[in-house]
C-alpha positions as YAML, in Angstrom:
chain: A
units: angstrom
residues:
- id: 1
  name: MET
  ca: [116.30, 112.96, 124.13]
- id: 2
  name: TYR
  ca: [113.86, 110.08, 124.05]
- id: 3
  name: PHE
  ca: [114.73, 107.88, 126.97]
- id: 4
  name: PHE
  ca: [112.67, 104.81, 127.84]
- id: 5
  name: LEU
  ca: [113.12, 105.26, 131.55]
- id: 6
  name: ASN
  ca: [111.31, 107.65, 133.80]
- id: 7
  name: ILE
  ca: [113.89, 107.78, 136.59]
- id: 8
  name: VAL
  ca: [111.97, 108.02, 139.83]
- id: 9
  name: GLY
  ca: [113.70, 109.47, 142.87]
- id: 10
  name: PHE
  ca: [117.24, 109.58, 141.41]
- id: 11
  name: ALA
  ca: [119.70, 109.34, 144.30]
- id: 12
  name: ALA
  ca: [123.13, 110.81, 143.68]
- id: 13
  name: ILE
  ca: [124.71, 109.77, 146.98]
- id: 14
  name: PHE
  ca: [124.55, 106.38, 148.65]
- id: 15
  name: LEU
  ca: [123.83, 106.46, 152.40]
- id: 16
  name: LEU
  ca: [126.51, 104.95, 154.59]
- id: 17
  name: GLU
  ca: [124.15, 102.37, 156.00]
- id: 18
  name: ALA
  ca: [123.20, 100.98, 152.55]
- id: 19
  name: ILE
  ca: [124.00, 97.32, 152.17]
- id: 20
  name: THR
  ca: [127.14, 96.76, 150.10]
- id: 21
  name: ALA
  ca: [127.02, 93.97, 147.54]
- id: 22
  name: ALA
  ca: [130.01, 91.68, 147.52]
- id: 23
  name: PRO
  ca: [131.31, 89.50, 144.70]
- id: 24
  name: THR
  ca: [132.41, 86.01, 145.62]
- id: 25
  name: LYS
  ca: [135.99, 85.25, 144.65]
- id: 26
  name: LEU
  ca: [136.36, 82.30, 142.31]
- id: 27
  name: GLN
  ca: [139.22, 80.78, 140.40]
- id: 28
  name: ALA
  ca: [139.49, 82.41, 136.97]
- id: 29
  name: ARG
  ca: [137.21, 80.47, 134.67]
- id: 30
  name: SER
  ca: [134.28, 80.65, 132.27]
- id: 31
  name: PHE
  ca: [130.95, 78.89, 132.43]
- id: 32
  name: LYS
  ca: [128.51, 77.95, 129.71]
- id: 33
  name: VAL
  ca: [124.92, 76.85, 130.23]
- id: 34
  name: GLU
  ca: [123.51, 75.15, 127.16]
- id: 35
  name: ARG
  ca: [120.37, 76.68, 125.77]
- id: 36
  name: ILE
  ca: [116.97, 75.04, 125.81]
- id: 37
  name: GLN
  ca: [115.08, 75.49, 122.56]
- id: 38
  name: ARG
  ca: [111.49, 76.51, 123.16]
- id: 39
  name: GLY
  ca: [108.80, 78.59, 121.56]
- id: 40
  name: ALA
  ca: [107.48, 78.63, 118.02]
- id: 41
  name: LYS
  ca: [109.69, 80.07, 115.32]
- id: 42
  name: ILE
  ca: [107.30, 82.92, 114.58]
- id: 43
  name: ARG
  ca: [108.06, 86.62, 114.41]
- id: 44
  name: ASN
  ca: [105.41, 89.20, 115.13]
- id: 45
  name: ALA
  ca: [106.73, 92.30, 113.39]
- id: 46
  name: GLN
  ca: [104.17, 94.70, 114.82]
- id: 47
  name: LYS
  ca: [104.79, 93.57, 118.39]
- id: 48
  name: ALA
  ca: [108.54, 93.89, 117.91]
- id: 49
  name: LEU
  ca: [108.15, 97.45, 116.58]
- id: 50
  name: ILE
  ca: [105.66, 98.40, 119.32]
- id: 51
  name: LYS
  ca: [108.05, 97.10, 121.97]
- id: 52
  name: SER
  ca: [110.98, 98.97, 120.44]
- id: 53
  name: TYR
  ca: [109.11, 102.27, 120.14]
- id: 54
  name: SER
  ca: [107.54, 101.92, 123.57]
- id: 55
  name: LYS
  ca: [110.79, 101.19, 125.34]
- id: 56
  name: TRP
  ca: [112.41, 104.33, 124.01]
- id: 57
  name: GLY
  ca: [109.41, 106.64, 124.30]
- id: 58
  name: ILE
  ca: [109.06, 107.08, 120.53]
- id: 59
  name: VAL
  ca: [105.69, 108.28, 119.26]
- id: 60
  name: MET
  ca: [104.08, 105.47, 117.30]
- id: 61
  name: PRO
  ca: [102.01, 105.64, 114.10]
- id: 62
  name: ALA
  ca: [98.28, 105.42, 114.79]
- id: 63
  name: VAL
  ca: [97.97, 101.83, 113.57]
- id: 64
  name: LEU
  ca: [100.55, 100.69, 116.12]
- id: 65
  name: THR
  ca: [98.92, 102.71, 118.88]
- id: 66
  name: ALA
  ca: [95.62, 100.96, 118.20]
- id: 67
  name: SER
  ca: [97.30, 97.54, 118.15]
- id: 68
  name: GLN
  ca: [99.21, 98.24, 121.37]
- id: 69
  name: THR
  ca: [96.05, 99.36, 123.15]
- id: 70
  name: VAL
  ca: [94.41, 96.02, 122.43]
- id: 71
  name: GLU
  ca: [97.42, 93.84, 123.29]
- id: 72
  name: ASP
  ca: [98.96, 95.60, 126.28]
- id: 73
  name: ILE
  ca: [96.21, 96.20, 128.81]
- id: 74
  name: THR
  ca: [97.64, 97.05, 132.21]
- id: 75
  name: ALA
  ca: [97.19, 94.20, 134.67]
- id: 76
  name: SER
  ca: [98.31, 95.97, 137.82]
- id: 77
  name: ASN
  ca: [96.26, 95.67, 141.00]
- id: 78
  name: ILE
  ca: [94.71, 92.39, 139.87]
- id: 79
  name: GLY
  ca: [93.95, 90.11, 142.76]
- id: 80
  name: SER
  ca: [141.89, 86.04, 141.73]
- id: 81
  name: GLY
  ca: [139.66, 87.35, 139.28]
- id: 82
  name: GLU
  ca: [136.73, 85.51, 137.97]
- id: 83
  name: ALA
  ca: [134.87, 85.17, 134.73]
- id: 84
  name: GLY
  ca: [131.34, 83.93, 134.15]
- id: 85
  name: GLU
  ca: [129.80, 82.86, 130.88]
- id: 86
  name: VAL
  ca: [126.10, 82.39, 130.17]
- id: 87
  name: THR
  ca: [124.74, 80.75, 127.07]
- id: 88
  name: ASN
  ca: [122.03, 82.74, 125.38]
- id: 89
  name: GLU
  ca: [118.73, 81.24, 124.28]
- id: 90
  name: PRO
  ca: [117.01, 82.73, 121.23]
- id: 91
  name: THR
  ca: [113.21, 82.69, 121.50]
- id: 92
  name: GLN
  ca: [110.50, 83.29, 118.96]
- id: 93
  name: SER
  ca: [113.02, 83.15, 116.10]
- id: 94
  name: ASP
  ca: [115.48, 85.53, 117.77]
- id: 95
  name: ILE
  ca: [112.91, 88.19, 118.75]
- id: 96
  name: GLU
  ca: [114.23, 88.16, 122.30]
- id: 97
  name: PHE
  ca: [117.46, 86.88, 123.77]
- id: 98
  name: LEU
  ca: [117.14, 85.14, 127.13]
- id: 99
  name: ALA
  ca: [119.66, 83.64, 129.51]
- id: 100
  name: PRO
  ca: [119.49, 81.87, 132.87]
- id: 101
  name: ILE
  ca: [120.44, 83.47, 136.19]
- id: 102
  name: SER
  ca: [120.20, 82.12, 139.73]
- id: 103
  name: ILE
  ca: [118.74, 84.22, 142.55]
- id: 104
  name: GLY
  ca: [118.90, 82.63, 145.98]
- id: 105
  name: GLY
  ca: [119.39, 79.26, 144.31]
- id: 106
  name: GLN
  ca: [116.33, 79.66, 142.04]
- id: 107
  name: THR
  ca: [116.96, 79.66, 138.28]
- id: 108
  name: LEU
  ca: [115.04, 82.09, 136.07]
- id: 109
  name: MET
  ca: [115.23, 82.92, 132.36]
- id: 110
  name: VAL
  ca: [115.55, 86.69, 131.99]
- id: 111
  name: ASP
  ca: [116.25, 89.32, 129.38]
- id: 112
  name: PHE
  ca: [119.82, 90.68, 129.50]
- id: 113
  name: ASP
  ca: [119.26, 94.34, 128.70]
- id: 114
  name: THR
  ca: [122.12, 96.74, 127.99]
- id: 115
  name: GLY
  ca: [119.54, 99.52, 127.66]
- id: 116
  name: SER
  ca: [118.51, 99.62, 131.36]
- id: 117
  name: SER
  ca: [119.98, 99.28, 134.85]
- id: 118
  name: ASP
  ca: [117.49, 97.40, 137.05]
- id: 119
  name: LEU
  ca: [117.36, 93.72, 137.99]
- id: 120
  name: TRP
  ca: [113.70, 92.85, 138.51]
- id: 121
  name: VAL
  ca: [111.92, 89.51, 138.34]
- id: 122
  name: PHE
  ca: [108.46, 88.04, 138.50]
- id: 123
  name: ASN
  ca: [107.90, 86.88, 142.05]
- id: 124
  name: THR
  ca: [105.36, 85.33, 144.37]
- id: 125
  name: GLN
  ca: [104.08, 88.71, 145.60]
- id: 126
  name: LEU
  ca: [102.21, 89.02, 142.30]
- id: 127
  name: SER
  ca: [98.78, 87.52, 141.83]
- id: 128
  name: ALA
  ca: [98.20, 84.28, 139.95]
- id: 129
  name: THR
  ca: [96.64, 86.35, 137.16]
- id: 130
  name: GLU
  ca: [99.84, 88.33, 136.80]
- id: 131
  name: ILE
  ca: [102.21, 85.38, 137.15]
- id: 132
  name: GLN
  ca: [100.31, 83.17, 134.68]
- id: 133
  name: ASN
  ca: [102.92, 81.05, 132.84]
- id: 134
  name: HIS
  ca: [105.97, 82.76, 134.29]
- id: 135
  name: THR
  ca: [108.43, 81.11, 136.67]
- id: 136
  name: PRO
  ca: [108.35, 83.35, 139.75]
- id: 137
  name: TYR
  ca: [111.14, 83.92, 142.24]
- id: 138
  name: ASN
  ca: [110.04, 83.11, 145.81]
- id: 139
  name: PRO
  ca: [111.99, 85.15, 148.39]
- id: 140
  name: GLU
  ca: [110.54, 83.02, 151.21]
- id: 141
  name: LYS
  ca: [112.39, 79.99, 149.82]
- id: 142
  name: SER
  ca: [115.73, 81.80, 149.85]
- id: 143
  name: SER
  ca: [117.80, 81.72, 153.03]
- id: 144
  name: THR
  ca: [119.91, 84.62, 151.76]
- id: 145
  name: PHE
  ca: [117.14, 87.07, 150.86]
- id: 146
  name: LYS
  ca: [116.90, 90.31, 152.88]
- id: 147
  name: LEU
  ca: [114.25, 92.96, 152.39]
- id: 148
  name: LEU
  ca: [115.57, 96.51, 152.11]
- id: 149
  name: ASN
  ca: [113.05, 98.35, 154.24]
- id: 150
  name: GLY
  ca: [111.98, 101.68, 152.82]
- id: 151
  name: GLU
  ca: [113.40, 101.03, 149.35]
- id: 152
  name: SER
  ca: [111.23, 100.91, 146.25]
- id: 153
  name: TYR
  ca: [111.59, 101.12, 142.50]
- id: 154
  name: SER
  ca: [109.45, 102.16, 139.56]
- id: 155
  name: ILE
  ca: [110.21, 101.89, 135.86]
- id: 156
  name: SER
  ca: [107.85, 103.64, 133.44]
- id: 157
  name: TYR
  ca: [108.00, 102.98, 129.73]
- id: 158
  name: GLY
  ca: [107.06, 105.35, 126.95]
- id: 159
  name: ASP
  ca: [103.72, 103.67, 126.35]
- id: 160
  name: GLY
  ca: [102.67, 103.86, 130.00]
- id: 161
  name: SER
  ca: [103.55, 100.26, 130.80]
- id: 162
  name: MET
  ca: [105.52, 99.78, 133.96]
- id: 163
  name: SER
  ca: [107.04, 97.61, 136.65]
- id: 164
  name: ALA
  ca: [107.11, 98.78, 140.26]
- id: 165
  name: GLY
  ca: [107.49, 97.34, 143.73]
- id: 166
  name: VAL
  ca: [109.84, 96.68, 146.63]
- id: 167
  name: VAL
  ca: [113.54, 95.88, 146.81]
- id: 168
  name: GLY
  ca: [115.63, 93.27, 148.60]
- id: 169
  name: THR
  ca: [119.06, 91.70, 148.29]
- id: 170
  name: ASP
  ca: [120.02, 88.12, 147.54]
- id: 171
  name: THR
  ca: [122.86, 86.04, 146.16]
- id: 172
  name: VAL
  ca: [122.87, 86.27, 142.37]
- id: 173
  name: ASN
  ca: [124.86, 83.79, 140.31]
- id: 174
  name: ILE
  ca: [125.34, 84.19, 136.58]
- id: 175
  name: GLY
  ca: [127.28, 81.41, 134.93]
- id: 176
  name: GLY
  ca: [129.31, 80.77, 138.06]
- id: 177
  name: ALA
  ca: [130.12, 84.42, 138.83]
- id: 178
  name: THR
  ca: [128.43, 85.37, 142.09]
- id: 179
  name: VAL
  ca: [127.44, 88.58, 143.87]
- id: 180
  name: THR
  ca: [126.11, 88.36, 147.39]
- id: 181
  name: SER
  ca: [123.70, 91.09, 148.55]
- id: 182
  name: GLN
  ca: [122.81, 92.02, 144.97]
- id: 183
  name: ALA
  ca: [119.79, 94.32, 144.80]
- id: 184
  name: VAL
  ca: [116.81, 92.44, 143.38]
- id: 185
  name: GLU
  ca: [113.65, 94.38, 142.59]
- id: 186
  name: LEU
  ca: [110.36, 92.60, 143.24]
- id: 187
  name: PRO
  ca: [107.38, 94.06, 141.42]
- id: 188
  name: THR
  ca: [104.03, 94.21, 143.15]
- id: 189
  name: THR
  ca: [102.55, 95.46, 139.90]
- id: 190
  name: VAL
  ca: [103.48, 94.86, 136.26]
- id: 191
  name: SER
  ca: [101.82, 95.84, 133.02]
- id: 192
  name: GLY
  ca: [100.21, 93.47, 130.56]
- id: 193
  name: GLY
  ca: [103.03, 93.52, 128.02]
- id: 194
  name: PHE
  ca: [105.37, 91.89, 130.52]
- id: 195
  name: ILE
  ca: [102.71, 89.39, 131.57]
- id: 196
  name: SER
  ca: [102.03, 88.26, 128.02]
- id: 197
  name: ASP
  ca: [105.75, 87.69, 127.37]
- id: 198
  name: SER
  ca: [105.79, 84.36, 129.21]
- id: 199
  name: SER
  ca: [109.24, 83.37, 127.92]
- id: 200
  name: SER
  ca: [110.94, 85.99, 130.08]
- id: 201
  name: ASN
  ca: [110.70, 86.10, 133.87]
- id: 202
  name: GLY
  ca: [112.36, 89.46, 134.31]
- id: 203
  name: LEU
  ca: [115.16, 91.71, 133.27]
- id: 204
  name: LEU
  ca: [118.84, 92.11, 134.11]
- id: 205
  name: GLY
  ca: [119.96, 95.66, 133.36]
- id: 206
  name: LEU
  ca: [123.54, 96.08, 132.13]
- id: 207
  name: ALA
  ca: [123.65, 99.82, 131.43]
- id: 208
  name: MET
  ca: [125.28, 102.20, 133.93]
- id: 209
  name: SER
  ca: [124.21, 102.17, 137.57]
- id: 210
  name: SER
  ca: [123.36, 105.88, 137.26]
- id: 211
  name: LEU
  ca: [120.10, 104.81, 135.56]
- id: 212
  name: ASN
  ca: [118.98, 102.49, 138.34]
- id: 213
  name: THR
  ca: [115.53, 103.50, 139.57]
- id: 214
  name: VAL
  ca: [115.65, 102.34, 143.21]
- id: 215
  name: LYS
  ca: [114.94, 105.09, 145.74]
- id: 216
  name: PRO
  ca: [115.87, 106.59, 148.10]
- id: 217
  name: ASN
  ca: [119.18, 104.71, 147.74]
- id: 218
  name: GLN
  ca: [120.13, 103.97, 144.15]
- id: 219
  name: GLN
  ca: [121.58, 100.48, 143.70]
- id: 220
  name: MET
  ca: [124.45, 99.07, 141.67]
- id: 221
  name: THR
  ca: [123.98, 96.76, 138.70]
- id: 222
  name: PHE
  ca: [125.24, 93.19, 138.82]
- id: 223
  name: PHE
  ca: [128.08, 94.10, 136.46]
- id: 224
  name: ASP
  ca: [129.20, 97.12, 138.49]
- id: 225
  name: ASN
  ca: [129.15, 95.02, 141.66]
- id: 226
  name: ILE
  ca: [131.25, 92.23, 140.21]
- id: 227
  name: ARG
  ca: [133.61, 94.01, 137.84]
- id: 228
  name: GLY
  ca: [136.20, 94.79, 140.53]
- id: 229
  name: SER
  ca: [136.81, 91.07, 141.02]
- id: 230
  name: LEU
  ca: [136.78, 90.13, 137.35]
- id: 231
  name: ALA
  ca: [139.92, 89.21, 135.46]
- id: 232
  name: GLN
  ca: [139.00, 92.12, 133.15]
- id: 233
  name: PRO
  ca: [136.33, 94.79, 133.80]
- id: 234
  name: VAL
  ca: [134.36, 93.76, 130.73]
- id: 235
  name: PHE
  ca: [131.46, 91.70, 129.52]
- id: 236
  name: THR
  ca: [130.85, 90.55, 125.99]
- id: 237
  name: ALA
  ca: [127.78, 89.73, 123.93]
- id: 238
  name: ASN
  ca: [128.19, 87.01, 121.33]
- id: 239
  name: LEU
  ca: [124.66, 86.72, 119.96]
- id: 240
  name: LYS
  ca: [124.36, 84.97, 116.64]
- id: 241
  name: HIS
  ca: [121.47, 84.54, 114.23]
- id: 242
  name: ASN
  ca: [119.54, 81.29, 114.77]
- id: 243
  name: ALA
  ca: [122.37, 79.90, 116.88]
- id: 244
  name: THR
  ca: [123.38, 79.55, 120.49]
- id: 245
  name: GLY
  ca: [125.14, 82.67, 121.69]
- id: 246
  name: PHE
  ca: [126.45, 83.76, 125.06]
- id: 247
  name: TYR
  ca: [127.33, 86.59, 127.38]
- id: 248
  name: GLU
  ca: [130.68, 86.37, 129.12]
- id: 249
  name: PHE
  ca: [131.90, 88.37, 132.09]
- id: 250
  name: GLY
  ca: [135.56, 89.13, 132.77]
- id: 251
  name: LYS
  ca: [137.04, 87.72, 129.58]
- id: 252
  name: ILE
  ca: [137.28, 88.48, 125.87]
- id: 253
  name: ASP
  ca: [137.26, 85.20, 123.94]
- id: 254
  name: THR
  ca: [139.50, 85.85, 120.94]
- id: 255
  name: THR
  ca: [138.21, 82.75, 119.16]
- id: 256
  name: GLN
  ca: [134.78, 84.31, 118.75]
- id: 257
  name: PHE
  ca: [135.61, 87.14, 116.34]
- id: 258
  name: THR
  ca: [137.74, 87.84, 113.28]
- id: 259
  name: GLY
  ca: [140.36, 90.54, 112.98]
- id: 260
  name: SER
  ca: [140.85, 92.94, 115.86]
- id: 261
  name: ILE
  ca: [138.31, 94.68, 118.05]
- id: 262
  name: SER
  ca: [137.67, 98.33, 117.22]
- id: 263
  name: TYR
  ca: [136.93, 100.37, 120.33]
- id: 264
  name: THR
  ca: [135.15, 103.69, 120.59]
- id: 265
  name: PRO
  ca: [134.53, 105.84, 123.69]
- id: 266
  name: ILE
  ca: [131.01, 105.94, 125.07]
- id: 267
  name: ASP
  ca: [129.19, 109.00, 126.39]
- id: 268
  name: THR
  ca: [128.99, 108.05, 130.06]
- id: 269
  name: SER
  ca: [126.87, 111.10, 130.94]
- id: 270
  name: THR
  ca: [123.79, 109.43, 129.47]
- id: 271
  name: GLY
  ca: [124.09, 106.19, 131.45]
- id: 272
  name: PHE
  ca: [123.79, 104.16, 128.24]
- id: 273
  name: TRP
  ca: [126.31, 102.40, 126.03]
- id: 274
  name: GLN
  ca: [126.07, 105.33, 123.63]
- id: 275
  name: PHE
  ca: [128.46, 106.17, 120.80]
- id: 276
  name: PRO
  ca: [128.49, 108.12, 117.49]
- id: 277
  name: SER
  ca: [127.22, 106.69, 114.20]
- id: 278
  name: ASN
  ca: [127.48, 109.31, 111.48]
- id: 279
  name: SER
  ca: [127.87, 107.45, 108.19]
- id: 280
  name: PHE
  ca: [126.73, 104.41, 106.22]
- id: 281
  name: SER
  ca: [126.76, 102.84, 102.79]
- id: 282
  name: VAL
  ca: [124.46, 100.49, 100.92]
- id: 283
  name: GLY
  ca: [125.69, 97.46, 98.99]
- id: 284
  name: ASN
  ca: [128.69, 98.46, 96.90]
- id: 285
  name: GLY
  ca: [127.71, 102.13, 96.98]
- id: 286
  name: GLN
  ca: [129.71, 105.07, 98.24]
- id: 287
  name: VAL
  ca: [129.82, 106.13, 101.86]
- id: 288
  name: GLN
  ca: [127.01, 108.52, 102.74]
- id: 289
  name: GLN
  ca: [126.81, 110.89, 105.67]
- id: 290
  name: ASN
  ca: [123.96, 110.60, 108.12]
- id: 291
  name: THR
  ca: [123.20, 114.30, 108.13]
- id: 292
  name: GLU
  ca: [121.09, 113.99, 111.27]
- id: 293
  name: GLY
  ca: [123.94, 112.20, 113.00]
- id: 294
  name: ASN
  ca: [122.17, 111.22, 116.20]
- id: 295
  name: PRO
  ca: [124.17, 109.04, 118.62]
- id: 296
  name: ALA
  ca: [123.46, 105.32, 118.79]
- id: 297
  name: ILE
  ca: [122.78, 103.10, 121.78]
- id: 298
  name: ALA
  ca: [123.74, 99.42, 121.79]
- id: 299
  name: ASP
  ca: [120.68, 97.70, 123.26]
- id: 300
  name: THR
  ca: [120.30, 93.95, 123.60]
- id: 301
  name: GLY
  ca: [116.75, 94.55, 124.86]
- id: 302
  name: THR
  ca: [115.52, 95.84, 121.48]
- id: 303
  name: SER
  ca: [114.92, 93.57, 118.49]
- id: 304
  name: LEU
  ca: [115.19, 96.03, 115.62]
- id: 305
  name: LEU
  ca: [117.37, 98.84, 114.32]
- id: 306
  name: LEU
  ca: [115.76, 102.25, 114.83]
- id: 307
  name: VAL
  ca: [117.71, 104.75, 112.77]
- id: 308
  name: ASP
  ca: [117.71, 108.31, 111.48]
- id: 309
  name: ASP
  ca: [115.80, 109.24, 108.32]
- id: 310
  name: PRO
  ca: [118.88, 109.62, 106.04]
- id: 311
  name: VAL
  ca: [119.80, 105.97, 106.71]
- id: 312
  name: ILE
  ca: [116.20, 104.88, 106.05]
- id: 313
  name: GLN
  ca: [116.05, 106.83, 102.78]
- id: 314
  name: GLY
  ca: [119.52, 105.75, 101.68]
- id: 315
  name: TYR
  ca: [118.87, 102.05, 102.21]
- id: 316
  name: TYR
  ca: [115.26, 101.56, 101.21]
- id: 317
  name: SER
  ca: [115.63, 103.67, 98.05]
- id: 318
  name: GLN
  ca: [117.71, 100.72, 96.84]
- id: 319
  name: VAL
  ca: [115.00, 98.15, 97.60]
- id: 320
  name: VAL
  ca: [112.37, 97.81, 94.86]
- id: 321
  name: GLY
  ca: [108.86, 98.02, 96.29]
- id: 322
  name: ALA
  ca: [109.87, 99.27, 99.73]
- id: 323
  name: GLU
  ca: [107.23, 101.48, 101.33]
- id: 324
  name: PHE
  ca: [105.74, 102.61, 104.59]
- id: 325
  name: ASN
  ca: [102.93, 100.10, 105.11]
- id: 326
  name: LYS
  ca: [99.96, 101.71, 106.86]
- id: 327
  name: ASN
  ca: [98.54, 98.34, 107.82]
- id: 328
  name: GLN
  ca: [101.78, 97.19, 109.46]
- id: 329
  name: GLY
  ca: [102.87, 100.54, 110.86]
- id: 330
  name: GLY
  ca: [106.39, 100.17, 109.48]
- id: 331
  name: ILE
  ca: [108.49, 99.75, 106.36]
- id: 332
  name: THR
  ca: [107.83, 96.67, 104.25]
- id: 333
  name: PHE
  ca: [108.91, 95.32, 100.88]
- id: 334
  name: PRO
  ca: [108.08, 92.37, 98.61]
- id: 335
  name: CYS
  ca: [109.54, 89.20, 100.08]
- id: 336
  name: ASP
  ca: [111.19, 88.39, 96.74]
- id: 337
  name: ALA
  ca: [112.93, 91.79, 96.61]
- id: 338
  name: THR
  ca: [116.72, 91.80, 96.45]
- id: 339
  name: LEU
  ca: [118.10, 93.31, 99.64]
- id: 340
  name: PRO
  ca: [121.57, 94.88, 99.72]
- id: 341
  name: ASP
  ca: [123.98, 94.69, 102.64]
- id: 342
  name: LEU
  ca: [124.06, 97.66, 105.01]
- id: 343
  name: HIS
  ca: [127.41, 99.06, 106.11]
- id: 344
  name: LEU
  ca: [126.95, 101.06, 109.29]
- id: 345
  name: ALA
  ca: [129.41, 103.21, 111.22]
- id: 346
  name: LEU
  ca: [129.89, 102.06, 114.82]
- id: 347
  name: GLY
  ca: [132.02, 104.86, 116.19]
- id: 348
  name: PRO
  ca: [134.21, 107.22, 114.14]
- id: 349
  name: SER
  ca: [136.44, 104.64, 112.44]
- id: 350
  name: TYR
  ca: [134.74, 101.21, 112.31]
- id: 351
  name: ILE
  ca: [132.20, 100.08, 109.72]
- id: 352
  name: ALA
  ca: [130.06, 97.02, 110.46]
- id: 353
  name: THR
  ca: [128.48, 94.99, 107.69]
- id: 354
  name: LEU
  ca: [124.93, 93.85, 108.30]
- id: 355
  name: SER
  ca: [124.34, 91.21, 105.66]
- id: 356
  name: SER
  ca: [121.24, 91.27, 103.50]
- id: 357
  name: ASP
  ca: [119.72, 88.21, 105.21]
- id: 358
  name: LEU
  ca: [119.59, 90.15, 108.49]
- id: 359
  name: MET
  ca: [117.60, 93.00, 106.94]
- id: 360
  name: ASN
  ca: [114.40, 90.94, 106.49]
- id: 361
  name: PHE
  ca: [112.76, 90.67, 109.91]
- id: 362
  name: ALA
  ca: [109.56, 88.78, 109.15]
- id: 363
  name: ASN
  ca: [107.13, 87.64, 106.49]
- id: 364
  name: VAL
  ca: [103.80, 89.29, 107.35]
- id: 365
  name: GLY
  ca: [101.84, 87.51, 104.63]
- id: 366
  name: ASN
  ca: [100.86, 87.94, 100.99]
- id: 367
  name: ASN
  ca: [104.50, 88.20, 99.87]
- id: 368
  name: VAL
  ca: [105.02, 91.20, 102.14]
- id: 369
  name: CYS
  ca: [108.07, 91.28, 104.43]
- id: 370
  name: PHE
  ca: [108.86, 93.61, 107.31]
- id: 371
  name: GLY
  ca: [112.20, 95.37, 107.47]
- id: 372
  name: SER
  ca: [114.62, 94.81, 110.33]
- id: 373
  name: MET
  ca: [115.51, 98.49, 110.14]
- id: 374
  name: GLN
  ca: [112.81, 101.04, 110.95]
- id: 375
  name: TRP
  ca: [112.64, 104.82, 111.34]
- id: 376
  name: ASN
  ca: [113.25, 106.34, 114.77]
- id: 377
  name: GLN
  ca: [110.40, 108.76, 114.03]
- id: 378
  name: GLY
  ca: [112.69, 111.79, 114.31]
- id: 379
  name: GLY
  ca: [113.99, 110.91, 117.76]
- id: 380
  name: THR
  ca: [117.32, 112.13, 119.04]
- id: 381
  name: VAL
  ca: [118.97, 108.70, 119.40]
- id: 382
  name: GLN
  ca: [119.38, 105.69, 117.17]
- id: 383
  name: ILE
  ca: [118.83, 102.26, 118.73]
- id: 384
  name: PHE
  ca: [121.02, 99.43, 117.52]
- id: 385
  name: GLY
  ca: [119.27, 96.31, 118.72]
- id: 386
  name: ASP
  ca: [119.65, 92.58, 118.19]
- id: 387
  name: ILE
  ca: [119.97, 92.91, 114.41]
- id: 388
  name: MET
  ca: [123.29, 94.68, 114.93]
- id: 389
  name: PHE
  ca: [124.42, 92.15, 117.55]
- id: 390
  name: LYS
  ca: [123.81, 89.29, 115.14]
- id: 391
  name: SER
  ca: [126.54, 90.73, 112.92]
- id: 392
  name: GLN
  ca: [129.02, 91.71, 115.63]
- id: 393
  name: PHE
  ca: [130.91, 90.40, 118.63]
- id: 394
  name: VAL
  ca: [130.51, 93.27, 121.12]
- id: 395
  name: VAL
  ca: [132.73, 94.15, 124.08]
- id: 396
  name: PHE
  ca: [131.36, 96.37, 126.87]
- id: 397
  name: ASN
  ca: [134.41, 97.75, 128.68]
- id: 398
  name: ASN
  ca: [133.64, 99.57, 131.91]
- id: 399
  name: GLY
  ca: [137.33, 99.89, 132.73]
- id: 400
  name: ASP
  ca: [138.00, 102.59, 130.15]
- id: 401
  name: ALA
  ca: [134.39, 103.45, 129.19]
- id: 402
  name: THR
  ca: [134.55, 102.06, 125.68]
- id: 403
  name: ILE
  ca: [132.55, 99.71, 123.51]
- id: 404
  name: GLY
  ca: [134.23, 97.43, 120.99]
- id: 405
  name: PHE
  ca: [133.10, 95.67, 117.83]
- id: 406
  name: ALA
  ca: [134.40, 92.93, 115.55]
- id: 407
  name: PRO
  ca: [132.72, 90.54, 113.09]
- id: 408
  name: HIS
  ca: [131.65, 87.16, 114.44]
- id: 409
  name: THR
  ca: [133.66, 84.13, 113.48]
- id: 410
  name: ALA
  ca: [131.84, 82.05, 110.90]
- id: 411
  name: SER
  ca: [129.43, 79.50, 112.35]
- id: 412
  name: VAL
  ca: [130.37, 75.88, 111.74]
...
């Protein structure tokens, strides 16, 4: 299976002397932090595809490899229960979803990533060249920071980019829900792709703690640390297209979706929010089987849909002018082409509708548009990224190891 993480020093047993994170008890409530609009409304289709392929270790077409080599030069070694809600900020026309968190009283905009399990942030150990326009966390300005001597982490991505460094603990607050002694990973080296993404100051992993890369003592995610004190052991992602969305911990807001939530069990052995997706239909057409039938991962840290070949063939055969574009490294079509809706199985019994307007990711010039759905290059998983989330209210339930879906309520 193509996994984006190279797990370094996987620790199966926690040592007794490891510091235990503790959630702070609060009165049951939800919090919303209004978004701050920033960044140009521009989508770079190639960069989005490169990031998606790189994260999941998928072999890229040569044109993307050449583009990635130019843009992502490594810059390392250069000089009562509770509920918390965080409003999500779309950047670069929804390419990446960011939200604020507080570490030791310092607020940072980070990427909430259901496809990984590490909390790491830009920090003042990095050089000025590496920090550039990022907002770094300064552990020396936090009275609650403690270094975990002997602990380190290293995350390697499929393209060779990476983040690695030391580990400490601090008080982490997300929308009013607080964990004291939360493991915070402080890179001493990061690769150029992270440096150039100046909107994001780090990453909050929300997959299973079994994927955390800290060694020798693997650490718990923020969600796993806090879920025992939540009103419900869940978090939800309500991420809408070109609109303020939010993540909420400990509560399912029934006003944010229509109908009922359809739940499906996840495969917990992988560490991801992974579930089956074996069928689809296009427009008003009949249901088709995805004969490859690879499992899907719900990943807020990926922009696009990366799907099996039968889904690619079934959908784009209905789009006049659709083709693999050698210059772009992905599937494109004329911008004036009529796009059908995509109906995609999320689990064995629920079909999500991804409306036609979501299927056009970006105009790349000369009346050529880049598809929001791209081929997974024969990989053994499908990645359902932000395009899927824009159509669905998603519930991540760690209590019974399920994931749930329902259509968003209409925006007003």
